[in-house]
N, C-alpha and C positions, 0 to 999 in steps of 0.2 A: 503494499499500499504506500502511496505516495503522501508525502506530508509537505506543507508549506512551511516557509520560513518568512516571517516578517521583521520588518526592521522601524523602530520608533526613537523618537528624540524626546526623552522624559517619559516619567511612569505614569504621572497623572497631571492634570491641568486645563487650560482652556485652549489650548493649541490642539488642531486636528491631527497633529502628527505625533501625539502621545500615545503610549500603550493602550490605555483605557478606551481610547477613542476608537481603537480597530473595531468596526462593525461585528457583532456577535452571530449575523447571517453569513459572516467570511470565514471566520475562525471556527475551526474543527478540533476534535479531540484529539492530543498529542501533536499539534502543529506548534512551531517553535517562534520565538520572538528574540531578536538582539536588542537592547535597548541602552541607548547612551544617556546617562544621567548624572549631572553633577560630577562630571570627569571620571565617572565610572563606567563601565561596561556590566549589564545584566544580562542574563540568559534565561529564559521563560519557556514553560511548556503548558500547553492547555490542558486544563484538566475538565474534561464535560461532565463530570460526575461529583464534583467536590462541595459545594453549598458552603463552605468554610468563610467566615467573616472576613472582610479585608483586611489585611495585616502588611501594611507598606514597609518595606519594598519587597517582600516575601511571597504575600498574597494579593492579588489585584482583581478588583471585580471591574468587569467592563462598565463602562459609563453607560449604556444604552439597556441596562437591565434594571428595569423598575418593578414596581409592585404589580403590575398588569402583564410583566414578561411570562408566557408559558412556563411552569415547573420544569419541565425537561431542557430548557435554553437557560433558565433562570439559575441552574446550577454551576454554570461554567465560571472558572476562575483561571 
């Protein structure tokens, strides 16, 4: 199975280039992201079954997950 690799500048924030702004309909389970944030490089792997609370910089909840997001999608971290 092929996985996608995404790039981002920043973990969270108002800019569209941050990790949390990558659309949840684009990122799939086990996809990767490489993020440059405050002169550091972070590597992330999407867990489509997590539901853990956001704990920056370790666990990042996508910005487009809201209370109305279906449960199977809202678990992505």
